[in-house]
N, CA, C and O atoms as CSV, one atom per row, in Angstrom:
chain,resi,resn,atom,element,x,y,z
A,1,MET,N,N,0.455,-16.120,4.983
A,1,MET,CA,C,0.902,-14.745,4.818
A,1,MET,C,C,1.977,-14.614,3.752
A,1,MET,O,O,2.149,-13.540,3.177
A,2,GLU,N,N,2.714,-15.709,3.478
A,2,GLU,CA,C,3.774,-15.637,2.471
A,2,GLU,C,C,3.217,-15.322,1.092
A,2,GLU,O,O,3.895,-14.721,0.258
A,3,TYR,N,N,1.979,-15.733,0.862
A,3,TYR,CA,C,1.401,-15.527,-0.458
A,3,TYR,C,C,0.970,-14.087,-0.696
A,3,TYR,O,O,0.719,-13.707,-1.840
A,4,LEU,N,N,0.878,-13.277,0.353
A,4,LEU,CA,C,0.593,-11.859,0.153
A,4,LEU,C,C,1.759,-11.169,-0.557
A,4,LEU,O,O,1.544,-10.251,-1.349
A,5,PHE,N,N,2.981,-11.601,-0.283
A,5,PHE,CA,C,4.141,-11.070,-1.002
A,5,PHE,C,C,4.064,-11.436,-2.485
A,5,PHE,O,O,4.373,-10.623,-3.356
A,6,LEU,N,N,3.649,-12.667,-2.753
A,6,LEU,CA,C,3.476,-13.113,-4.135
A,6,LEU,C,C,2.397,-12.302,-4.834
A,6,LEU,O,O,2.577,-11.877,-5.975
A,7,LEU,N,N,1.285,-12.087,-4.160
A,7,LEU,CA,C,0.188,-11.304,-4.737
A,7,LEU,C,C,0.624,-9.863,-5.007
A,7,LEU,O,O,0.295,-9.295,-6.049
A,8,ALA,N,N,1.358,-9.281,-4.074
A,8,ALA,CA,C,1.856,-7.919,-4.262
A,8,ALA,C,C,2.786,-7.839,-5.469
A,8,ALA,O,O,2.701,-6.900,-6.262
A,9,SER,N,N,3.663,-8.811,-5.607
A,9,SER,CA,C,4.586,-8.831,-6.743
A,9,SER,C,C,3.843,-9.031,-8.054
A,9,SER,O,O,4.165,-8.393,-9.056
A,10,LEU,N,N,2.861,-9.904,-8.051
A,10,LEU,CA,C,2.081,-10.162,-9.260
A,10,LEU,C,C,1.336,-8.909,-9.713
A,10,LEU,O,O,1.349,-8.572,-10.897
A,11,ILE,N,N,0.699,-8.230,-8.791
A,11,ILE,CA,C,-0.032,-7.007,-9.131
A,11,ILE,C,C,0.926,-5.956,-9.691
A,11,ILE,O,O,0.618,-5.292,-10.681
A,12,THR,N,N,2.076,-5.811,-9.060
A,12,THR,CA,C,3.060,-4.830,-9.514
A,12,THR,C,C,3.594,-5.173,-10.896
A,12,THR,O,O,3.650,-4.308,-11.769
A,13,VAL,N,N,3.983,-6.412,-11.103
A,13,VAL,CA,C,4.569,-6.812,-12.378
A,13,VAL,C,C,3.558,-6.643,-13.514
A,13,VAL,O,O,3.907,-6.137,-14.581
A,14,VAL,N,N,2.333,-7.054,-13.299
A,14,VAL,CA,C,1.317,-6.922,-14.345
A,14,VAL,C,C,1.014,-5.449,-14.615
A,14,VAL,O,O,0.946,-5.034,-15.772
A,15,GLY,N,N,0.834,-4.669,-13.573
A,15,GLY,CA,C,0.496,-3.258,-13.750
A,15,GLY,C,C,1.600,-2.451,-14.398
A,15,GLY,O,O,1.337,-1.653,-15.298
A,16,ILE,N,N,2.831,-2.646,-13.957
A,16,ILE,CA,C,3.937,-1.878,-14.527
A,16,ILE,C,C,4.277,-2.379,-15.923
A,16,ILE,O,O,4.693,-1.588,-16.770
A,17,SER,N,N,4.113,-3.661,-16.182
A,17,SER,CA,C,4.305,-4.161,-17.548
A,17,SER,C,C,3.295,-3.524,-18.492
A,17,SER,O,O,3.633,-3.149,-19.615
A,18,PHE,N,N,2.065,-3.406,-18.033
A,18,PHE,CA,C,1.027,-2.762,-18.831
A,18,PHE,C,C,1.385,-1.296,-19.089
A,18,PHE,O,O,1.271,-0.821,-20.219
A,19,ALA,N,N,1.813,-0.586,-18.056
A,19,ALA,CA,C,2.167,0.834,-18.197
A,19,ALA,C,C,3.379,1.010,-19.115
A,19,ALA,O,O,3.401,1.925,-19.937
A,20,ALA,N,N,4.379,0.148,-18.983
A,20,ALA,CA,C,5.570,0.242,-19.830
A,20,ALA,C,C,5.234,-0.092,-21.275
A,20,ALA,O,O,5.744,0.541,-22.199
A,21,ASN,N,N,4.376,-1.087,-21.469
A,21,ASN,CA,C,3.955,-1.438,-22.819
A,21,ASN,C,C,3.210,-0.279,-23.469
A,21,ASN,O,O,3.406,0.017,-24.648
A,22,LYS,N,N,2.365,0.362,-22.698
A,22,LYS,CA,C,1.633,1.523,-23.198
A,22,LYS,C,C,2.600,2.661,-23.567
A,22,LYS,O,O,2.418,3.332,-24.582
A,23,MET,N,N,3.626,2.867,-22.732
A,23,MET,CA,C,4.630,3.893,-23.024
A,23,MET,C,C,5.397,3.550,-24.301
A,23,MET,O,O,5.653,4.427,-25.125
A,24,ASN,N,N,5.763,2.279,-24.467
A,24,ASN,CA,C,6.480,1.866,-25.670
A,24,ASN,C,C,5.633,2.043,-26.922
A,24,ASN,O,O,6.147,2.419,-27.975
A,25,ILE,N,N,4.351,1.775,-26.812
A,25,ILE,CA,C,3.454,1.965,-27.960
A,25,ILE,C,C,3.394,3.437,-28.337
A,25,ILE,O,O,3.442,3.785,-29.517
A,26,ILE,N,N,3.288,4.303,-27.332
A,26,ILE,CA,C,3.248,5.747,-27.608
A,26,ILE,C,C,4.553,6.192,-28.256
A,26,ILE,O,O,4.535,6.976,-29.205
A,27,LEU,N,N,5.683,5.703,-27.755
A,27,LEU,CA,C,6.981,6.102,-28.299
A,27,LEU,C,C,7.227,5.519,-29.685
A,27,LEU,O,O,7.986,6.093,-30.466
A,28,THR,N,N,6.603,4.396,-30.004
A,28,THR,CA,C,6.790,3.766,-31.306
A,28,THR,C,C,5.891,4.377,-32.369
A,28,THR,O,O,6.337,4.634,-33.487
A,29,GLU,N,N,4.632,4.611,-32.032
A,29,GLU,CA,C,3.658,5.021,-33.041
A,29,GLU,C,C,3.680,6.505,-33.356
A,29,GLU,O,O,3.340,6.897,-34.472
A,30,ASN,N,N,4.065,7.332,-32.417
A,30,ASN,CA,C,4.024,8.777,-32.628
A,30,ASN,C,C,5.348,9.290,-33.166
A,30,ASN,O,O,6.392,8.656,-33.014
A,31,GLN,N,N,5.278,10.449,-33.797
A,31,GLN,CA,C,6.489,11.154,-34.201
A,31,GLN,C,C,7.184,11.619,-32.925
A,31,GLN,O,O,6.601,12.353,-32.126
A,32,LEU,N,N,8.416,11.196,-32.739
A,32,LEU,CA,C,9.110,11.505,-31.493
A,32,LEU,C,C,9.537,12.963,-31.433
A,32,LEU,O,O,10.203,13.485,-32.327
A,33,THR,N,N,9.131,13.584,-30.359
A,33,THR,CA,C,9.598,14.919,-30.012
A,33,THR,C,C,9.899,14.901,-28.521
A,33,THR,O,O,9.579,13.939,-27.823
A,34,GLN,N,N,10.501,15.944,-28.054
A,34,GLN,CA,C,10.790,16.047,-26.617
A,34,GLN,C,C,9.490,15.995,-25.814
A,34,GLN,O,O,9.425,15.365,-24.758
A,35,LYS,N,N,8.464,16.662,-26.326
A,35,LYS,CA,C,7.183,16.705,-25.623
A,35,LYS,C,C,6.506,15.329,-25.594
A,35,LYS,O,O,5.902,14.955,-24.590
A,36,THR,N,N,6.608,14.588,-26.684
A,36,THR,CA,C,6.015,13.244,-26.735
A,36,THR,C,C,6.677,12.319,-25.718
A,36,THR,O,O,5.998,11.572,-25.015
A,37,ILE,N,N,7.998,12.374,-25.643
A,37,ILE,CA,C,8.727,11.520,-24.703
A,37,ILE,C,C,8.380,11.891,-23.265
A,37,ILE,O,O,8.139,11.012,-22.438
A,38,GLN,N,N,8.352,13.187,-22.963
A,38,GLN,CA,C,8.009,13.626,-21.609
A,38,GLN,C,C,6.581,13.235,-21.244
A,38,GLN,O,O,6.316,12.821,-20.116
A,39,SER,N,N,5.678,13.364,-22.185
A,39,SER,CA,C,4.280,12.996,-21.936
A,39,SER,C,C,4.157,11.492,-21.668
A,39,SER,O,O,3.446,11.078,-20.753
A,40,ALA,N,N,4.850,10.681,-22.468
A,40,ALA,CA,C,4.803,9.229,-22.275
A,40,ALA,C,C,5.409,8.833,-20.932
A,40,ALA,O,O,4.879,7.963,-20.242
A,41,GLN,N,N,6.524,9.474,-20.560
A,41,GLN,CA,C,7.150,9.169,-19.277
A,41,GLN,C,C,6.276,9.601,-18.109
A,41,GLN,O,O,6.167,8.881,-17.117
A,42,THR,N,N,5.659,10.760,-18.217
A,42,THR,CA,C,4.770,11.234,-17.152
A,42,THR,C,C,3.605,10.279,-16.959
A,42,THR,O,O,3.245,9.948,-15.829
A,43,ARG,N,N,3.016,9.837,-18.066
A,43,ARG,CA,C,1.903,8.881,-17.991
A,43,ARG,C,C,2.365,7.570,-17.347
A,43,ARG,O,O,1.650,6.981,-16.536
A,44,PHE,N,N,3.571,7.119,-17.717
A,44,PHE,CA,C,4.115,5.894,-17.135
A,44,PHE,C,C,4.316,6.040,-15.633
A,44,PHE,O,O,3.952,5.145,-14.870
A,45,PHE,N,N,4.893,7.163,-15.199
A,45,PHE,CA,C,5.127,7.376,-13.768
A,45,PHE,C,C,3.819,7.397,-12.984
A,45,PHE,O,O,3.736,6.828,-11.896
A,46,LEU,N,N,2.810,8.043,-13.529
A,46,LEU,CA,C,1.513,8.102,-12.836
A,46,LEU,C,C,0.868,6.726,-12.752
A,46,LEU,O,O,0.372,6.336,-11.695
A,47,LEU,N,N,0.872,5.988,-13.862
A,47,LEU,CA,C,0.295,4.641,-13.845
A,47,LEU,C,C,1.066,3.726,-12.896
A,47,LEU,O,O,0.468,2.901,-12.205
A,48,SER,N,N,2.381,3.869,-12.861
A,48,SER,CA,C,3.196,3.056,-11.954
A,48,SER,C,C,2.893,3.377,-10.496
A,48,SER,O,O,2.791,2.476,-9.664
A,49,ALA,N,N,2.750,4.655,-10.194
A,49,ALA,CA,C,2.450,5.050,-8.812
A,49,ALA,C,C,1.100,4.508,-8.369
A,49,ALA,O,O,0.964,4.010,-7.251
A,50,VAL,N,N,0.113,4.603,-9.235
A,50,VAL,CA,C,-1.222,4.091,-8.900
A,50,VAL,C,C,-1.174,2.572,-8.758
A,50,VAL,O,O,-1.817,2.006,-7.875
A,51,THR,N,N,-0.414,1.920,-9.626
A,51,THR,CA,C,-0.303,0.457,-9.582
A,51,THR,C,C,0.350,-0.035,-8.298
A,51,THR,O,O,-0.008,-1.100,-7.795
A,52,GLU,N,N,1.295,0.719,-7.763
A,52,GLU,CA,C,2.054,0.254,-6.606
A,52,GLU,C,C,1.389,0.547,-5.265
A,52,GLU,O,O,1.917,0.142,-4.230
A,53,ILE,N,N,0.273,1.220,-5.249
A,53,ILE,CA,C,-0.393,1.533,-3.981
A,53,ILE,C,C,-0.846,0.255,-3.268
A,53,ILE,O,O,-0.514,0.044,-2.102
A,54,ILE,N,N,-1.585,-0.577,-3.952
A,54,ILE,CA,C,-2.111,-1.801,-3.340
A,54,ILE,C,C,-0.990,-2.771,-2.958
A,54,ILE,O,O,-1.021,-3.308,-1.851
A,55,PRO,N,N,0.008,-3.021,-3.832
A,55,PRO,CA,C,1.104,-3.915,-3.415
A,55,PRO,C,C,1.868,-3.431,-2.189
A,55,PRO,O,O,2.257,-4.239,-1.346
A,56,ILE,N,N,2.086,-2.134,-2.081
A,56,ILE,CA,C,2.784,-1.629,-0.892
A,56,ILE,C,C,1.954,-1.889,0.360
A,56,ILE,O,O,2.494,-2.280,1.395
A,57,LEU,N,N,0.648,-1.675,0.270
A,57,LEU,CA,C,-0.228,-1.969,1.413
A,57,LEU,C,C,-0.218,-3.458,1.742
A,57,LEU,O,O,-0.203,-3.832,2.915
A,58,LEU,N,N,-0.227,-4.311,0.718
A,58,LEU,CA,C,-0.181,-5.758,0.959
A,58,LEU,C,C,1.122,-6.167,1.640
A,58,LEU,O,O,1.115,-7.014,2.534
A,59,ILE,N,N,2.216,-5.583,1.232
A,59,ILE,CA,C,3.503,-5.912,1.856
A,59,ILE,C,C,3.535,-5.455,3.310
A,59,ILE,O,O,4.031,-6.175,4.177
A,60,VAL,N,N,3.018,-4.283,3.576
A,60,VAL,CA,C,2.980,-3.797,4.962
A,60,VAL,C,C,2.110,-4.701,5.824
A,60,VAL,O,O,2.498,-5.060,6.936
A,61,ILE,N,N,0.946,-5.069,5.322
A,61,ILE,CA,C,0.040,-5.949,6.071
A,61,ILE,C,C,0.691,-7.310,6.303
A,61,ILE,O,O,0.648,-7.842,7.413
A,62,ALA,N,N,1.294,-7.871,5.256
A,62,ALA,CA,C,1.922,-9.186,5.389
A,62,ALA,C,C,3.089,-9.146,6.369
A,62,ALA,O,O,3.249,-10.053,7.186
A,63,PHE,N,N,3.896,-8.105,6.290
A,63,PHE,CA,C,5.053,-8.011,7.166
A,63,PHE,C,C,4.625,-7.779,8.619
A,63,PHE,O,O,5.256,-8.293,9.542
A,64,ALA,N,N,3.559,-7.009,8.818
A,64,ALA,CA,C,3.078,-6.743,10.171
A,64,ALA,C,C,2.474,-7.988,10.813
A,64,ALA,O,O,2.539,-8.155,12.031
A,65,ASN,N,N,1.890,-8.858,10.000
A,65,ASN,CA,C,1.217,-10.032,10.534
A,65,ASN,C,C,2.078,-11.288,10.559
A,65,ASN,O,O,1.627,-12.334,11.027
A,66,LEU,N,N,3.291,-11.203,10.070
A,66,LEU,CA,C,4.152,-12.381,10.076
A,66,LEU,C,C,4.693,-12.636,11.470
A,66,LEU,O,O,5.059,-11.721,12.207
A,67,GLN,N,N,4.727,-13.886,11.792
A,67,GLN,CA,C,5.362,-14.294,13.026
A,67,GLN,C,C,6.665,-14.965,12.658
A,67,GLN,O,O,6.882,-15.333,11.503
A,68,SER,N,N,7.499,-15.117,13.605
A,68,SER,CA,C,8.758,-15.801,13.338
A,68,SER,C,C,8.452,-17.262,13.050
A,68,SER,O,O,8.166,-18.046,13.955
A,69,ILE,N,N,8.516,-17.602,11.806
A,69,ILE,CA,C,8.192,-18.964,11.417
A,69,ILE,C,C,9.441,-19.655,10.916
A,69,ILE,O,O,10.400,-19.013,10.487
A,70,THR,N,N,9.415,-20.947,10.978
A,70,THR,CA,C,10.516,-21.699,10.400
A,70,THR,C,C,10.317,-21.720,8.893
A,70,THR,O,O,9.207,-21.514,8.403
A,71,THR,N,N,11.377,-21.965,8.175
A,71,THR,CA,C,11.246,-21.994,6.722
A,71,THR,C,C,10.269,-23.083,6.331
A,71,THR,O,O,10.334,-24.213,6.813
A,72,SER,N,N,9.383,-22.718,5.465
A,72,SER,CA,C,8.368,-23.663,5.029
A,72,SER,C,C,8.366,-23.755,3.517
A,72,SER,O,O,8.963,-22.928,2.827
A,73,ILE,N,N,7.707,-24.738,3.030
A,73,ILE,CA,C,7.603,-24.936,1.589
A,73,ILE,C,C,6.838,-23.773,0.943
A,73,ILE,O,O,7.074,-23.437,-0.218
A,74,HIS,N,N,5.925,-23.166,1.701
A,74,HIS,CA,C,5.147,-22.046,1.170
A,74,HIS,C,C,6.039,-20.844,0.871
A,74,HIS,O,O,5.826,-20.127,-0.107
A,75,MET,N,N,7.019,-20.637,1.711
A,75,MET,CA,C,7.951,-19.525,1.484
A,75,MET,C,C,8.744,-19.760,0.202
A,75,MET,O,O,8.900,-18.847,-0.608
A,76,TYR,N,N,9.241,-20.972,0.016
A,76,TYR,CA,C,10.021,-21.278,-1.178
A,76,TYR,C,C,9.165,-21.242,-2.444
A,76,TYR,O,O,9.628,-20.796,-3.494
A,77,ILE,N,N,7.938,-21.703,-2.350
A,77,ILE,CA,C,7.025,-21.632,-3.493
A,77,ILE,C,C,6.774,-20.179,-3.869
A,77,ILE,O,O,6.777,-19.827,-5.048
A,78,SER,N,N,6.558,-19.341,-2.869
A,78,SER,CA,C,6.339,-17.916,-3.135
A,78,SER,C,C,7.558,-17.288,-3.802
A,78,SER,O,O,7.417,-16.536,-4.766
A,79,ILE,N,N,8.742,-17.586,-3.304
A,79,ILE,CA,C,9.963,-17.007,-3.879
A,79,ILE,C,C,10.153,-17.462,-5.324
A,79,ILE,O,O,10.475,-16.651,-6.193
A,80,VAL,N,N,9.958,-18.736,-5.580
A,80,VAL,CA,C,10.126,-19.256,-6.944
A,80,VAL,C,C,9.106,-18.619,-7.892
A,80,VAL,O,O,9.452,-18.243,-9.012
A,81,MET,N,N,7.876,-18.499,-7.455
A,81,MET,CA,C,6.839,-17.889,-8.299
A,81,MET,C,C,7.143,-16.414,-8.562
A,81,MET,O,O,6.968,-15.934,-9.682
A,82,ILE,N,N,7.596,-15.695,-7.533
A,82,ILE,CA,C,7.949,-14.282,-7.705
A,82,ILE,C,C,9.076,-14.146,-8.721
A,82,ILE,O,O,9.011,-13.304,-9.617
A,83,VAL,N,N,10.103,-14.970,-8.583
A,83,VAL,CA,C,11.242,-14.894,-9.506
A,83,VAL,C,C,10.809,-15.215,-10.932
A,83,VAL,O,O,11.224,-14.534,-11.870
A,84,LEU,N,N,9.983,-16.240,-11.105
A,84,LEU,CA,C,9.522,-16.597,-12.455
A,84,LEU,C,C,8.707,-15.480,-13.091
A,84,LEU,O,O,8.952,-15.105,-14.237
A,85,ILE,N,N,7.755,-14.958,-12.361
A,85,ILE,CA,C,6.914,-13.882,-12.888
A,85,ILE,C,C,7.763,-12.662,-13.216
A,85,ILE,O,O,7.592,-12.038,-14.263
A,86,TRP,N,N,8.671,-12.332,-12.322
A,86,TRP,CA,C,9.535,-11.167,-12.500
A,86,TRP,C,C,10.441,-11.326,-13.718
A,86,TRP,O,O,10.556,-10.405,-14.526
A,87,LEU,N,N,11.086,-12.488,-13.858
A,87,LEU,CA,C,11.993,-12.709,-14.982
A,87,LEU,C,C,11.267,-12.725,-16.320
A,87,LEU,O,O,11.779,-12.191,-17.304
A,88,ILE,N,N,10.094,-13.322,-16.371
A,88,ILE,CA,C,9.319,-13.327,-17.613
A,88,ILE,C,C,8.962,-11.903,-18.013
A,88,ILE,O,O,9.078,-11.534,-19.182
A,89,ALA,N,N,8.532,-11.113,-17.054
A,89,ALA,CA,C,8.183,-9.716,-17.351
A,89,ALA,C,C,9.417,-8.907,-17.752
A,89,ALA,O,O,9.340,-8.068,-18.649
A,90,LEU,N,N,10.553,-9.152,-17.094
A,90,LEU,CA,C,11.790,-8.448,-17.454
A,90,LEU,C,C,12.214,-8.744,-18.882
A,90,LEU,O,O,12.575,-7.833,-19.628
A,91,VAL,N,N,12.172,-10.007,-19.263
A,91,VAL,CA,C,12.569,-10.391,-20.618
A,91,VAL,C,C,11.630,-9.764,-21.646
A,91,VAL,O,O,12.077,-9.222,-22.656
A,92,LYS,N,N,10.339,-9.842,-21.384
A,92,LYS,CA,C,9.368,-9.251,-22.306
A,92,LYS,C,C,9.575,-7.742,-22.419
A,92,LYS,O,O,9.549,-7.187,-23.518
A,93,MET,N,N,9.780,-7.084,-21.283
A,93,MET,CA,C,9.979,-5.641,-21.291
A,93,MET,C,C,11.283,-5.279,-21.997
A,93,MET,O,O,11.333,-4.282,-22.718
A,94,TRP,N,N,12.331,-6.063,-21.805
A,94,TRP,CA,C,13.616,-5.803,-22.450
A,94,TRP,C,C,13.481,-5.864,-23.971
A,94,TRP,O,O,13.949,-4.967,-24.673
A,95,PHE,N,N,12.838,-6.927,-24.484
A,95,PHE,CA,C,12.699,-7.065,-25.932
A,95,PHE,C,C,11.790,-5.985,-26.522
A,95,PHE,O,O,12.078,-5.452,-27.593
A,96,ASN,N,N,10.702,-5.664,-25.834
A,96,ASN,CA,C,9.842,-4.570,-26.311
A,96,ASN,C,C,10.599,-3.249,-26.294
A,96,ASN,O,O,10.447,-2.433,-27.203
A,97,GLY,N,N,11.401,-3.038,-25.281
A,97,GLY,CA,C,12.189,-1.814,-25.195
A,97,GLY,C,C,13.233,-1.726,-26.289
A,97,GLY,O,O,13.440,-0.655,-26.860
A,98,GLN,N,N,13.898,-2.834,-26.591
A,98,GLN,CA,C,14.902,-2.826,-27.659
A,98,GLN,C,C,14.260,-2.536,-29.012
A,98,GLN,O,O,14.844,-1.846,-29.848
A,99,GLU,N,N,13.070,-3.059,-29.221
A,99,GLU,CA,C,12.339,-2.769,-30.458
A,99,GLU,C,C,11.983,-1.280,-30.537
A,99,GLU,O,O,12.090,-0.664,-31.597
A,100,THR,N,N,11.568,-0.725,-29.429
A,100,THR,CA,C,11.236,0.700,-29.390
A,100,THR,C,C,12.477,1.548,-29.632
A,100,THR,O,O,12.411,2.546,-30.350
A,101,ILE,N,N,13.602,1.167,-29.047
A,101,ILE,CA,C,14.849,1.906,-29.236
A,101,ILE,C,C,15.279,1.868,-30.707
A,101,ILE,O,O,15.726,2.879,-31.249
A,102,GLN,N,N,15.146,0.707,-31.349
A,102,GLN,CA,C,15.541,0.585,-32.749
A,102,GLN,C,C,14.683,1.452,-33.658
A,102,GLN,O,O,15.177,1.969,-34.660
A,103,ARG,N,N,13.419,1.618,-33.328
A,103,ARG,CA,C,12.520,2.429,-34.157
A,103,ARG,C,C,12.677,3.926,-33.914
A,103,ARG,O,O,12.213,4.735,-34.717
A,104,ALA,N,N,13.317,4.293,-32.830
A,104,ALA,CA,C,13.480,5.714,-32.501
A,104,ALA,C,C,14.538,6.342,-33.409
A,104,ALA,O,O,15.477,5.682,-33.855
A,105,SER,N,N,14.356,7.614,-33.661
A,105,SER,CA,C,15.356,8.324,-34.451
A,105,SER,C,C,16.630,8.489,-33.621
A,105,SER,O,O,16.594,8.439,-32.391
A,106,THR,N,N,17.744,8.685,-34.304
A,106,THR,CA,C,19.042,8.778,-33.655
A,106,THR,C,C,19.068,9.875,-32.599
A,106,THR,O,O,19.728,9.750,-31.567
A,107,GLU,N,N,18.352,10.934,-32.870
A,107,GLU,CA,C,18.321,12.093,-31.978
A,107,GLU,C,C,17.757,11.752,-30.600
A,107,GLU,O,O,18.181,12.325,-29.596
A,108,TYR,N,N,16.793,10.810,-30.548
A,108,TYR,CA,C,16.094,10.511,-29.294
A,108,TYR,C,C,16.387,9.121,-28.738
A,108,TYR,O,O,15.734,8.701,-27.783
A,109,LYS,N,N,17.343,8.402,-29.303
A,109,LYS,CA,C,17.631,7.041,-28.836
A,109,LYS,C,C,18.041,6.999,-27.360
A,109,LYS,O,O,17.615,6.103,-26.631
A,110,GLN,N,N,18.854,7.949,-26.913
A,110,GLN,CA,C,19.297,7.967,-25.522
A,110,GLN,C,C,18.122,8.139,-24.561
A,110,GLN,O,O,18.058,7.472,-23.529
A,111,GLN,N,N,17.200,9.027,-24.900
A,111,GLN,CA,C,16.053,9.250,-24.015
A,111,GLN,C,C,15.129,8.039,-23.990
A,111,GLN,O,O,14.604,7.681,-22.936
A,112,VAL,N,N,14.926,7.407,-25.139
A,112,VAL,CA,C,14.087,6.207,-25.184
A,112,VAL,C,C,14.770,5.079,-24.419
A,112,VAL,O,O,14.110,4.328,-23.701
A,113,ASN,N,N,16.081,4.956,-24.566
A,113,ASN,CA,C,16.839,3.947,-23.824
A,113,ASN,C,C,16.710,4.185,-22.314
A,113,ASN,O,O,16.543,3.239,-21.544
A,114,GLY,N,N,16.788,5.441,-21.902
A,114,GLY,CA,C,16.603,5.773,-20.488
A,114,GLY,C,C,15.217,5.403,-19.997
A,114,GLY,O,O,15.060,4.930,-18.872
A,115,SER,N,N,14.215,5.615,-20.833
A,115,SER,CA,C,12.841,5.253,-20.465
A,115,SER,C,C,12.704,3.753,-20.259
A,115,SER,O,O,12.018,3.305,-19.340
A,116,VAL,N,N,13.358,2.979,-21.115
A,116,VAL,CA,C,13.298,1.516,-20.986
A,116,VAL,C,C,13.943,1.075,-19.673
A,116,VAL,O,O,13.382,0.242,-18.962
A,117,PHE,N,N,15.095,1.614,-19.347
A,117,PHE,CA,C,15.777,1.206,-18.111
A,117,PHE,C,C,15.039,1.686,-16.862
A,117,PHE,O,O,15.057,1.012,-15.832
A,118,ILE,N,N,14.398,2.838,-16.949
A,118,ILE,CA,C,13.580,3.301,-15.823
A,118,ILE,C,C,12.411,2.351,-15.595
A,118,ILE,O,O,12.091,2.021,-14.453
A,119,SER,N,N,11.776,1.914,-16.671
A,119,SER,CA,C,10.648,0.996,-16.517
A,119,SER,C,C,11.104,-0.344,-15.946
A,119,SER,O,O,10.377,-0.958,-15.166
A,120,ILE,N,N,12.292,-0.804,-16.320
A,120,ILE,CA,C,12.825,-2.047,-15.749
A,120,ILE,C,C,13.100,-1.880,-14.257
A,120,ILE,O,O,12.831,-2.786,-13.468
A,121,ALA,N,N,13.632,-0.727,-13.877
A,121,ALA,CA,C,13.888,-0.468,-12.456
A,121,ALA,C,C,12.585,-0.422,-11.661
A,121,ALA,O,O,12.507,-0.972,-10.562
A,122,PHE,N,N,11.576,0.227,-12.207
A,122,PHE,CA,C,10.279,0.281,-11.526
A,122,PHE,C,C,9.693,-1.114,-11.386
A,122,PHE,O,O,9.112,-1.445,-10.352
A,123,LEU,N,N,9.841,-1.932,-12.417
A,123,LEU,CA,C,9.299,-3.290,-12.395
A,123,LEU,C,C,9.973,-4.141,-11.320
A,123,LEU,O,O,9.339,-5.026,-10.746
A,124,SER,N,N,11.242,-3.883,-11.045
A,124,SER,CA,C,12.018,-4.744,-10.155
A,124,SER,C,C,11.853,-4.435,-8.676
A,124,SER,O,O,12.195,-5.280,-7.848
A,125,GLY,N,N,11.357,-3.292,-8.313
A,125,GLY,CA,C,11.334,-2.858,-6.923
A,125,GLY,C,C,10.555,-3.764,-5.986
A,125,GLY,O,O,11.127,-4.314,-5.045
A,126,ILE,N,N,9.285,-3.927,-6.221
A,126,ILE,CA,C,8.421,-4.707,-5.323
A,126,ILE,C,C,8.797,-6.195,-5.314
A,126,ILE,O,O,8.864,-6.784,-4.235
A,127,PRO,N,N,9.046,-6.829,-6.472
A,127,PRO,CA,C,9.445,-8.241,-6.405
A,127,PRO,C,C,10.732,-8.468,-5.609
A,127,PRO,O,O,10.818,-9.419,-4.832
A,128,LEU,N,N,11.729,-7.603,-5.796
A,128,LEU,CA,C,12.963,-7.771,-5.036
A,128,LEU,C,C,12.739,-7.540,-3.547
A,128,LEU,O,O,13.282,-8.268,-2.716
A,129,ALA,N,N,11.949,-6.539,-3.210
A,129,ALA,CA,C,11.638,-6.290,-1.796
A,129,ALA,C,C,10.911,-7.486,-1.194
A,129,ALA,O,O,11.191,-7.875,-0.060
A,130,SER,N,N,9.987,-8.068,-1.938
A,130,SER,CA,C,9.250,-9.237,-1.445
A,130,SER,C,C,10.179,-10.423,-1.219
A,130,SER,O,O,10.070,-11.120,-0.210
A,131,ILE,N,N,11.090,-10.649,-2.156
A,131,ILE,CA,C,12.036,-11.771,-2.014
A,131,ILE,C,C,12.916,-11.565,-0.791
A,131,ILE,O,O,13.107,-12.494,-0.006
A,132,PHE,N,N,13.452,-10.367,-0.617
A,132,PHE,CA,C,14.319,-10.106,0.526
A,132,PHE,C,C,13.561,-10.223,1.847
A,132,PHE,O,O,14.108,-10.717,2.833
A,133,MET,N,N,12.322,-9.777,1.873
A,133,MET,CA,C,11.545,-9.905,3.114
A,133,MET,C,C,11.249,-11.366,3.414
A,133,MET,O,O,11.292,-11.783,4.571
A,134,LEU,N,N,10.950,-12.145,2.383
A,134,LEU,CA,C,10.691,-13.569,2.629
A,134,LEU,C,C,11.965,-14.294,3.070
A,134,LEU,O,O,11.906,-15.200,3.901
A,135,LEU,N,N,13.091,-13.908,2.529
A,135,LEU,CA,C,14.343,-14.561,2.913
A,135,LEU,C,C,14.797,-14.191,4.322
A,135,LEU,O,O,15.568,-14.926,4.939
A,136,ASN,N,N,14.329,-13.068,4.826
A,136,ASN,CA,C,14.712,-12.621,6.164
A,136,ASN,C,C,13.759,-13.063,7.246
A,136,ASN,O,O,13.863,-12.591,8.378
A,137,LEU,N,N,12.848,-13.937,6.946
A,137,LEU,CA,C,11.911,-14.409,7.968
A,137,LEU,C,C,12.602,-15.292,8.962
A,137,LEU,O,O,11.970,-15.783,9.897
């Protein structure tokens, strides 16, 4: 059951990384306007919500089926894998976001910066929840 947390985190990290990358491409390639930024953010929020449906269900199923177990190597393997996947995605998203911020005009840098930090926050939710649930077993 510990690996369901890992699977949930993997699905979330891949899906939200894809959505954030798509948002960064839209913000980089198009002429930035208020409408373009809002459209890119709306698309990101929708893709993120759809991406997180299955991981949330996996976490609920895993948590409901867990018994009080002693710490096992499987739990530690899951935590290490979650942290590695999460950190790799965070670093990639950070650098892509900084590139997008640099290409943005001065007028819209704050909004693009906010979009990058929102995507990082969305990326971190499920992996952190999975780690905390595994540590509380």
